[in-house]
C-alpha positions as CSV (number, residue, x, y, z in Angstrom):
1,M,3.0,3.7,-1.4
2,K,2.7,-0.1,-3.0
3,L,5.0,-2.6,-2.1
4,F,5.6,-5.8,-3.8
5,I,6.4,-9.2,-2.0
6,L,8.3,-11.6,-3.9
7,Y,7.3,-15.6,-3.1
8,Q,8.6,-19.0,-4.3
9,T,5.8,-21.3,-4.1
10,D,5.1,-24.9,-5.5
11,N,3.3,-25.7,-9.0
12,W,-0.4,-25.4,-7.8
13,K,0.2,-21.7,-6.0
14,S,-0.6,-23.1,-2.5
15,K,-0.4,-20.6,0.2
16,A,1.1,-23.5,2.6
17,S,4.0,-23.6,0.6
18,R,5.7,-20.0,0.1
19,V,8.4,-18.8,0.8
20,C,9.2,-15.1,1.4
21,F,12.2,-13.9,-0.3
22,G,12.3,-10.4,0.1
23,V,10.3,-6.7,-0.3
24,F,10.1,-4.4,-3.2
25,G,9.6,-1.0,-4.3
26,T,8.6,-2.1,-7.8
27,R,7.1,-4.9,-9.4
28,A,9.9,-5.0,-12.1
29,K,12.5,-4.9,-9.3
30,A,11.2,-8.2,-7.8
31,I,11.4,-10.2,-10.9
32,D,14.3,-9.5,-11.4
33,G,15.3,-10.2,-8.3
34,A,13.7,-13.7,-9.2
35,K,15.9,-14.0,-12.0
36,W,18.8,-13.5,-10.3
37,Q,18.4,-15.5,-7.4
38,E,17.1,-18.4,-9.9
39,L,14.0,-18.4,-8.4
40,Y,12.2,-20.0,-11.9
41,N,12.5,-23.8,-12.5
42,H,10.4,-26.8,-13.5
43,N,9.5,-27.6,-10.0
44,S,8.1,-24.2,-8.7
45,E,6.4,-20.7,-9.9
46,V,7.1,-17.3,-8.6
47,V,4.4,-15.1,-7.1
48,V,4.8,-11.2,-6.7
49,L,2.2,-9.4,-4.4
50,E,1.5,-5.8,-4.5
51,V,0.5,-4.5,-1.0
52,T,-0.3,-1.0,0.0
53,L,1.8,0.2,3.0
54,N,-0.3,1.3,6.4
55,L,-3.0,-0.5,5.1
56,F,-4.8,-3.1,7.6
57,E,-5.4,-6.3,5.9
58,E,-5.1,-9.9,5.0
59,V,-2.2,-11.1,2.7
Protein backbone atom coordinates (compact mmCIF):
# COMPACT_ATOMS: atom_id res chain seq x y z
CA MET A 1 0.00 0.00 0.00
CA LYS A 2 1.28 3.46 -0.90
CA LEU A 3 0.96 6.54 1.28
CA PHE A 4 1.76 10.14 0.39
CA ILE A 5 3.34 12.53 2.91
CA LEU A 6 2.76 16.24 2.36
CA TYR A 7 5.57 18.62 3.34
CA GLN A 8 5.99 22.36 3.01
CA THR A 9 9.61 23.44 2.54
CA ASP A 10 11.71 26.42 1.46
CA ASN A 11 12.43 27.28 -2.19
CA TRP A 12 15.58 25.10 -2.14
CA LYS A 13 13.63 22.06 -0.88
CA SER A 14 16.11 21.37 1.90
CA LYS A 15 15.28 18.55 4.33
CA ALA A 16 16.05 20.81 7.31
CA SER A 17 13.18 23.15 6.42
CA ARG A 18 10.47 20.48 5.95
CA VAL A 19 7.25 20.78 7.90
CA CYS A 20 4.88 17.81 7.69
CA PHE A 21 1.24 18.69 7.00
CA GLY A 22 -0.32 15.25 6.68
CA VAL A 23 -0.41 11.72 5.30
CA PHE A 24 -2.81 10.94 2.47
CA GLY A 25 -4.02 7.91 0.53
CA THR A 26 -3.52 9.48 -2.92
CA ARG A 27 -1.26 12.14 -4.42
CA ALA A 28 -4.33 14.07 -5.63
CA LYS A 29 -5.71 14.34 -2.09
CA ALA A 30 -2.32 15.56 -0.84
CA ILE A 31 -2.21 18.27 -3.51
CA ASP A 32 -5.83 19.26 -2.80
CA GLY A 33 -4.94 19.53 0.90
CA ALA A 34 -1.98 21.77 0.07
CA LYS A 35 -4.19 24.04 -2.04
CA TRP A 36 -6.90 24.13 0.65
CA GLN A 37 -4.33 25.11 3.33
CA GLU A 38 -2.75 27.63 0.89
CA LEU A 39 0.73 26.11 1.29
CA TYR A 40 1.81 27.30 -2.16
CA ASN A 41 3.36 30.79 -2.16
CA HIS A 42 6.43 32.65 -3.43
CA ASN A 43 8.54 31.76 -0.34
CA SER A 44 7.82 28.04 -0.13
CA GLU A 45 7.42 24.82 -2.07
CA VAL A 46 5.29 21.75 -1.50
CA VAL A 47 6.80 18.25 -1.60
CA VAL A 48 4.73 15.07 -1.73
CA LEU A 49 6.73 11.93 -0.92
CA GLU A 50 5.43 8.49 -1.85
CA VAL A 51 6.19 5.81 0.73
CA THR A 52 5.25 2.14 1.00
CA LEU A 53 3.43 1.00 4.12
CA ASN A 54 5.16 -1.70 6.22
CA LEU A 55 8.52 -1.18 4.51
CA PHE A 56 11.54 -0.18 6.59
CA GLU A 57 13.43 2.63 4.83
CA GLU A 58 14.76 6.12 5.42
CA VAL A 59 12.40 8.93 4.38
